[in-house]
C-alpha positions in Angstrom: 10.1 -55.3 -40.7 12.0 -52.1 -39.7 11.2 -50.1 -42.8 7.5 -49.7 -42.0 6.1 -46.3 -42.1 4.5 -44.8 -39.0 1.1 -45.4 -40.6 1.9 -49.1 -41.3 2.8 -49.5 -37.7 -0.6 -47.9 -36.7 -2.4 -50.2 -39.2 -0.6 -53.2 -37.7 -1.6 -52.0 -34.2 2.1 -51.6 -33.2 1.5 -48.0 -32.3 -1.8 -46.8 -30.7 -4.0 -44.2 -32.5 -7.4 -42.7 -32.2 -9.2 -44.9 -34.8 -12.4 -43.5 -36.1 -13.1 -45.9 -38.9 -11.6 -48.9 -40.7 -12.4 -51.1 -43.6 -10.4 -53.5 -45.8 -8.9 -50.7 -47.8 -8.1 -47.9 -45.3 -8.1 -46.7 -41.8 -9.1 -43.3 -40.4 -7.4 -41.8 -37.4 -7.3 -38.6 -35.5 -4.3 -36.4 -36.3 -2.0 -36.2 -33.3 -1.2 -32.5 -34.2 -4.6 -31.2 -35.2 -4.8 -28.0 -37.3 -8.6 -27.7 -36.8 -11.2 -28.8 -34.2 -11.7 -31.9 -36.5 -8.5 -33.2 -38.2 -8.6 -36.8 -39.4 -6.3 -38.8 -41.6 -7.6 -41.3 -44.2 -4.8 -43.7 -44.8 -4.8 -46.5 -47.4 -3.6 -49.9 -46.1 -1.8 -50.3 -49.4 1.4 -48.3 -49.3 1.7 -45.6 -51.9 4.5 -43.2 -51.0 2.7 -40.1 -52.3 0.0 -39.2 -54.7 2.6 -38.2 -57.3 3.7 -41.9 -57.4 0.2 -43.4 -57.7 -0.3 -45.7 -60.7 -3.3 -45.8 -62.9 -4.4 -49.1 -61.2 -4.6 -47.1 -57.9 -7.6 -45.1 -59.2 -10.3 -47.1 -57.4 -8.4 -46.9 -54.1 -7.8 -43.1 -54.5 -11.5 -42.7 -55.2 -12.4 -44.8 -52.2 -10.2 -42.6 -49.9 -12.1 -39.5 -51.1 -15.5 -41.1 -50.5 -14.4 -42.2 -47.0 -13.2 -38.6 -46.3 -16.6 -37.4 -47.4 -18.4 -39.9 -45.2 -16.2 -39.1 -42.2 -16.9 -35.3 -42.6 -20.6 -36.1 -42.5 -20.2 -38.4 -39.5 -18.2 -35.7 -37.7 -21.0 -33.1 -38.3 -19.0 -30.9 -40.7 -22.1 -29.7 -42.6 -20.9 -26.2 -42.9 -17.8 -27.3 -44.8 -14.5 -29.1 -44.6 -11.2 -29.2 -46.4 -9.5 -32.2 -47.9 -5.7 -32.0 -48.3 -3.1 -34.4 -49.8 0.5 -33.3 -49.3 3.1 -34.4 -51.9 6.8 -34.2 -51.3 8.8 -32.1 -48.8 7.8 -28.7 -50.3 4.2 -29.8 -50.2 4.3 -30.4 -46.5 4.6 -34.2 -46.6 6.1 -35.6 -43.4 5.3 -39.3 -43.7 6.1 -41.1 -47.0 2.7 -42.9 -47.0 -0.1 -41.3 -48.9 -2.9 -40.0 -46.7 -5.8 -37.6 -46.9 -6.3 -34.9 -44.3 -9.9 -34.0 -43.5 -10.1 -30.7 -41.6 -13.2 -28.9 -40.3 -15.0 -27.4 -37.4 -13.8 -23.8 -38.2 -13.7 -21.5 -41.2 -10.9 -22.4 -43.5 -8.9 -19.4 -44.8 -7.4 -19.0 -48.3 -4.6 -19.1 -49.3 -3.9 -22.0 -47.0 -0.3 -21.3 -46.2 
């Protein structure tokens, strides 16, 4: 299928990635363009283009993604703090039309973020 997103190709092992965790609902990879010492992406295996298009029946999956993000932050030793980001649409910084959660940490996060 040629219409697969970059993340679907990673999930299907068509493209290599630094996989940190995987379960039946999601995969966690290292970001290839890290914006912090720790920068992970929590990606659902179910394709949802963006959070703005999530349906009410996606609530459990969305909650799972946040809990996995929390667990990964703990695993990566981010006790002093971390940031979770979900980009939505071109003006929100979205570059891949496949919902994913960024987990950033390992340095102080500034506000506003940019």
